[in-house]
C-alpha positions in Angstrom: 112.2 -195.0 -109.0 109.9 -193.1 -106.6 110.4 -189.8 -108.2 109.7 -191.2 -111.6 106.4 -192.7 -110.4 105.3 -189.5 -108.9 106.1 -187.4 -112.0 104.0 -189.7 -114.2 100.9 -189.3 -112.1 100.9 -185.5 -112.0 102.2 -183.0 -114.6 105.3 -181.2 -113.2 105.5 -178.3 -115.6 102.7 -176.5 -117.3 103.8 -172.9 -117.9 100.4 -171.7 -119.1 98.3 -173.9 -116.8 95.5 -174.2 -119.5 93.8 -177.0 -117.6 93.0 -174.5 -114.8 91.8 -171.6 -117.1 88.4 -170.6 -118.2 86.9 -171.7 -121.5 87.4 -168.2 -123.0 91.0 -168.2 -122.0 91.5 -171.6 -123.5 89.8 -170.5 -126.7 92.1 -167.5 -126.9 95.1 -169.6 -126.3 94.2 -171.9 -129.2 93.7 -168.8 -131.5 97.1 -167.3 -130.4 98.8 -170.6 -130.8 97.5 -171.2 -134.3 98.6 -167.7 -135.2 102.1 -168.4 -133.9 102.1 -171.6 -136.0 101.0 -169.7 -139.1 103.7 -167.0 -138.6 106.3 -169.8 -138.3 105.2 -171.1 -141.7 106.3 -167.9 -143.4 109.9 -168.3 -142.3 110.8 -170.6 -145.2 113.8 -171.7 -147.2 112.3 -173.1 -150.5 113.4 -176.7 -151.3 112.1 -179.5 -153.4 110.0 -181.5 -152.7 109.7 -180.2 -149.0 110.6 -176.7 -147.9 112.5 -175.8 -144.7 110.4 -173.8 -142.3 110.2 -173.0 -138.6 107.0 -175.1 -138.3 108.6 -177.9 -136.3 110.1 -175.4 -133.8 106.6 -173.9 -133.3 104.9 -177.3 -133.2 107.2 -178.7 -130.5 107.1 -175.4 -128.5 103.3 -175.3 -128.6 103.2 -178.9 -127.4 105.6 -178.2 -124.6 103.9 -175.0 -123.4 100.3 -176.0 -123.9 100.5 -179.6 -122.7 99.7 -182.6 -124.9 95.9 -182.2 -125.1 95.7 -178.5 -125.8 98.9 -178.6 -127.8 97.5 -181.2 -130.2 94.2 -179.4 -130.3 95.8 -176.1 -131.3 98.0 -177.7 -133.9 95.0 -179.5 -135.4 93.0 -176.2 -135.5 95.9 -174.6 -137.4 95.9 -177.4 -139.9 92.1 -177.2 -140.4 92.5 -173.5 -141.1 95.1 -174.4 -143.8 92.9 -177.1 -145.3 90.0 -174.6 -145.4 91.9 -172.2 -147.5 93.5 -169.8 -145.1 97.1 -168.9 -146.0 98.7 -170.4 -142.9 100.9 -173.2 -144.3 104.5 -173.0 -145.5 105.1 -169.8 -147.4 101.5 -168.7 -147.1 100.2 -171.8 -148.9 96.6 -173.1 -148.4 94.3 -175.9 -149.5 93.7 -179.6 -149.1 96.1 -180.4 -151.9 99.0 -179.9 -149.5 97.7 -182.7 -147.3 97.8 -185.3 -150.1 101.0 -184.1 -151.8 104.7 -184.5 -150.7 104.2 -182.5 -147.5 101.2 -184.4 -146.4 103.0 -186.8 -144.0 104.8 -183.9 -142.3 101.5 -182.0 -141.8 99.7 -185.0 -140.4 102.5 -185.7 -138.1 102.4 -182.3 -136.4 99.5 -183.0 -133.9 101.2 -186.2 -133.0 104.5 -184.5 -132.5 102.9 -181.8 -130.4 101.2 -184.3 -128.2 104.4 -186.4 -127.7 106.5 -183.3 -126.8 103.7 -182.0 -124.5 103.4 -185.4 -122.7 107.1 -185.5 -122.1 107.2 -181.8 -121.0 104.5 -182.5 -118.4 106.6 -185.3 -117.0 109.8 -183.3 -116.5 111.3 -183.1 -119.9 111.1 -179.3 -119.8 112.9 -176.1 -119.1 113.6 -177.1 -115.5 115.8 -179.8 -117.0 117.2 -178.3 -120.1 119.0 -181.4 -121.5 115.7 -183.4 -121.2 113.9 -180.5 -122.8 116.4 -180.7 -125.7 115.9 -184.4 -125.9 112.1 -184.0 -126.0 112.4 -181.4 -128.8 114.7 -183.7 -130.7 112.4 -186.6 -130.4 109.6 -184.4 -131.8 111.7 -183.3 -134.7 112.8 -186.8 -135.5 109.3 -188.2 -135.3 108.1 -185.5 -137.8 110.9 -186.5 -140.2 110.3 -190.2 -139.9 106.5 -189.9 -140.5 107.0 -187.4 -143.2 109.7 -189.4 -145.0 107.5 -192.6 -144.7 104.7 -190.7 -146.5 107.1 -189.3 -149.1 108.6 -192.8 -149.7 105.2 -194.0 -150.9 105.2 -191.3 -153.5 108.8 -191.2 -154.8 110.5 -194.2 -153.3 112.4 -194.8 -150.1 115.9 -193.8 -151.4 114.7 -190.5 -152.8 112.6 -189.8 -149.8 115.5 -190.2 -147.4 117.8 -188.1 -149.6 115.3 -185.3 -150.1 112.9 -185.6 -147.2 115.1 -186.6 -144.2 118.8 -186.0 -144.5 118.6 -182.2 -145.5 116.6 -181.5 -142.3 118.8 -183.2 -139.7 121.0 -180.2 -138.9 118.0 -177.9 -138.8 116.2 -180.3 -136.5 119.2 -180.2 -134.1 119.3 -176.4 -134.2 115.5 -176.0 -133.7 115.6 -178.5 -130.8 118.3 -176.4 -129.1 116.4 -173.2 -129.7 113.2 -174.8 -128.3 115.0 -176.1 -125.2 116.5 -172.6 -124.6 113.0 -171.0 -125.0 111.6 -173.5 -122.4 114.4 -172.6 -120.1 113.5 -168.9 -120.3 109.9 -169.8 -119.5 110.9 -171.9 -116.5 113.2 -169.1 -115.2 110.4 -166.5 -115.6 108.0 -168.7 -113.6 110.5 -169.1 -110.8 111.3 -165.4 -110.4 107.9 -164.4 -109.0 108.1 -167.1 -106.4 111.6 -166.0 -105.4 110.4 -162.4 -105.0 107.4 -163.4 -102.9 109.5 -165.6 -100.6 112.1 -162.9 -100.2 114.9 -164.9 -101.8 117.2 -163.8 -104.5 
């Protein structure tokens, strides 16, 4: 109980340490993060009415690495770019029409997903505890599917929304969660190595 109370008061894992960086560094991180999110959108398997992309992998990873505040901010900046007409959404799409169509619920869920995963990562659900990292990523993917499917249900009905907007993405969500957890594990290992060298340990 004591360990849990301490971890909720102070973030235990922030690989990039954005809260300690200069304003210029933070701005650069937001730009690089939004570029990473845009690139993930081009990895696409066309499906109707919602395509399969690597966006949720990128969203959850940005949240975990940036922390909940800067993660949500970076994801929101990327969505604003897409709404403004920059080709950064799935398959290079752009425009506000994607925020009111079948994919709207998934898009609006992304900042929330990033914030939730980032909040969990800051409290120990990260690469230092790989199973908790996987659970955090999985929660993020499921949250995206639930919110996106709820939006889709309003448009095409609940049964069709579950059939076309939820079930086809379950396996992909599991795989992307595992990949995200493995990536966080690599980051945590990389952070630990400089400390080991400086202390003379192996």
